[in-house]
N, C-alpha and C positions, 0 to 999 in steps of 0.2 A: 231685443230679447222677445220671447214669447210669453204672453200672460199665462198665469195659472188657470186651470180649468174652472169654468163657471157655467151656470145655467142662465137662460135668457128668456125673457117674456116681453111681449109688446102689446099690452092691453089697449083696448079701443075706447075706453071711457075713463074719466078721472076716478070714479068710484072703484072700478076694477083695478086701476093702478095702485090705489091706496090699499085695497084688500091684498093684492099680491105682495106688495111691499111689506105689509104688516105680517103676513104669513111667512115671509122670507127671513124675518128676524133682523138683528143688528148687522149681520153680514151681507144683507141685500143693499144694493145701491141703485139710485136712479141714474139713468142715462139721458141727458138732455142734448147738448151738442157733442159732448164727449172729449173736447179738446183740453180739459183739465184732468179728467179721470183716466182716460186711456193711456196717456204717457206714463202715469204712475203704475198702471197695471202692467205695461210692457217692461218696466224696470222691477216689477214685483214689489214695489213699495206699497201697493194696494192690491189686495187679493179678495175681492168680493166673491161670495158664493153664488150670487144671483144678480143679474143686471135687469132692471125694469125700464125698458125703453119707452119714453113718453111721445115719440114721434107721431103716433096715430091718435093721440088724445086731442080732441077738438077744443077750441076756445082758449088756447094758451099762447096764441100769436097776436102780434100787432101792436101799434102805437095809437092811442086815442086820447083826445083832449076833452075833458069835461070842465067847462068854464076855466077856472084857474088851476086845474090839476091834470097832470099827465098820468095815464094808466098804460102800463107796458106789460104785455103778456110775457110770462117767464120764458117761453120758447122763442121769443123774438131774437133773431141773430144780431150780432154786433154790427153787421153791415147795414141793416135797416136803421139802427140807431145813428150810425155814421152819416147816413144820407137823409136824416130827418133834421135839417138845420135848425128848426124851431126848438129843438131840445137843448140848444146852446152848449153848455159845458159837457153834458152827457154825450152829445154828438162829437164834440171835439176829442174827448178822451177815447171814445169808442174807435175813432179813426186811427188811433195810434197802436191799437192792439195787434200784435204779431203781423200777419200778412193777409192778403185778401181771402185766401183759402180758409184760414182760421176764422176770419171775421164773418164769412158766409156760413160757417157751420157752428161756431161757438155761440152760446146764448147768454143773455143777461142773467137769467135765473140760475143756470149752471155755474156761472162765475161767482155769483153771490153766495150760493149754497156751499160752494167749495171752500170759500173763506181764505184764499191765499192772500196774505198781506202785500205781496208784490204785484198782484194784478191791479189793473187800472181802475175798475169801476167801484170797488168797495169804498174808497175814500171819497169818490164823487158822490156816492149815496149819503155819506155823512154830511157833506156841506150843503147838499140840496135838501137835507132833512127828510129823506125818503122813508117809506115804510114798505114792508112786504106782507103779502097775504099768504098764510099757510093753511092747507087743508089736510086733515088727518082723520083717523077713526073717531075721534071725539068732537069733530066739527071743524069750524073755521076760526082762526084768530089772526090778529094783526100785530106785527112786531116792528118797532121803530128800528131804523138802521143803527142807532146808538146802542141798541140791545142785541142786535143780530150777531155781531162778531165777538166771540168770547175768548178765543185764544188762537194759536197758530193752527189754521185749517180746522177750527172748531167753531160751529155756529149754533144758534138757538133752534135750528130746524131739527125737529124730532126724527127718530129713526123711521117712523111710519108716516111722516108728513111730506107733503108736496108743496113746494113754493110755486104758487100759481100766478102771482101778479106783483108788480112793483108800482108804487104810487109816489109821485113827487110833485112839488109845486112848480108852476110854470116859470117863475123867476124872471118875468119879463123886464122888470125894472133894474136888473142886476147886470153889470158887466162881468165877464168871466175870462179866466186865463188858465192854461194848462201847460206845465213845463215838465218834461220827462227826460231823464238822462240814462242812457244805456250804451253798451259797447257797440251794438249793432242795432239797426232800426227795428229788427224783429224780435229782439231780446226782451225779457222781463225788465222792468225798471230797476236800476240800482236805487234810485229815489225818484219820486214824482211828486209834484205839488199842484193841487187844485185850488183855485182862488175865485171867490165871488165878492164883488164890491158893489155896494149901493151908495150912490152919491147924491147929495143935494148941493148943487153948485159945485164948489171945489172942496166941499167937506165930506169926509167919509161918514155917512150915516150908519152903515153897518158893513161888516166884513166877515167872511168865513174862509178858513184855510184848512184844507185836508192834506194829510201826509201819507204817502205810499211807501211801504218797505222801511219804515222807521221804528218798527216794533213788531210784536207778534200779532197785532191787529192794526187796521187803519186807524189813524189818529186825527184829531182836530188840534191845530196849533193855537190854543187859546191865548197864550202869551202874546203872540203876534196880533191877534184880533183885538185884545185889550189895549195894546200899544197904539193901534191905528184908529180905532173907533172914536169918532168925534173930532179927529184931527183934520187939518187941511191936507189935501192930497198933493204931494209933490214927490219928486225923485228922492229928496232928502228924507222926508218922513217915512216913505216906503222902505228905504234902505235901513233906517234906524229900527223900524218895526221888524223887518226880516231877520235882524240879528238874533231875535228870540226864537227863531223857527225850530231849533233843536232842543228847546227846553222841555223837559218831561218825556223825552224820547229814549228809546233803548235799541238803536239800530243794530242788527246782527252783522258781525263781520263774516265775510265769505271770500271765495276765490276772486271775486271782482273788486272788492273794496273793503277797507278797514272800517270800523265803526266811526272813527274820527273823520275819515274822508266822507262818509255818508252824512255826518253832521254838517260838514262844510257844504256839501251839495244841497242839503235842505235849505241852508241860509241863502245860497246863491239862487237856487231855483224859486224860492219863495219871493225874493225880490223881483225876479223876472215875471213870475206869474201875476204878482200884484200890479206891476207896471202895465202888463197886458190888459188886465181886468179894468184898470182905471183909465185906459186909453192913452197911456203915456208912451206906448211903444209902437 
């Protein structure tokens, strides 16, 4: 289909982008990579009156490490994340997004601001306890990933704000696993599970589990974390903990799977992701 008519602007500074976005009102939308917004526009599920393209704005690209913190520019494409192995879980999840064409054009900032609970990176941001930097007419603020995702495709990013940077801990001492189930390799996840495990000997010192497409927002599987934290790591303890993966979730039924099947997938994928993160796979 053909998108509805819209105006287009490509400002060359962040300040100009914020100004144009603010003047455009609530029907103006930012264009980062475009691989989330443009498909909706073609189906006319989104009809912005103005697109503000960020491609000319400097300083929004790249992956940098400051001591124990990673700083990722909002316009950094998924492919760069994928090929930065030091990012661990982030690199692993980014490498599963769609196909190489999408990974080379889609951006981390665009994905997070879009807020689709079926996309790969939002749940990863939860378990890495990331935060984002937002710039708008009233200045700059920092929002934790736990506060960023409010409802289905609804985030804390204001209508005149630009997501400029993502920050997350280096997680050097953590093992990680990522398990994703879809009908085809390039599809959205029916369900995906992100796992981080920190071990002292064979004991689980700490654990974090993120769930993708198990509700209107990405979720932490706190029941699994509580069941495994402080326990000896084994196939049995992981399997028992993973049985709690669907607690507190509300997975949407769709053409691909029923809610109950997604609950089953969450338990199975959680077990696999934990085993991978703990080095048992």
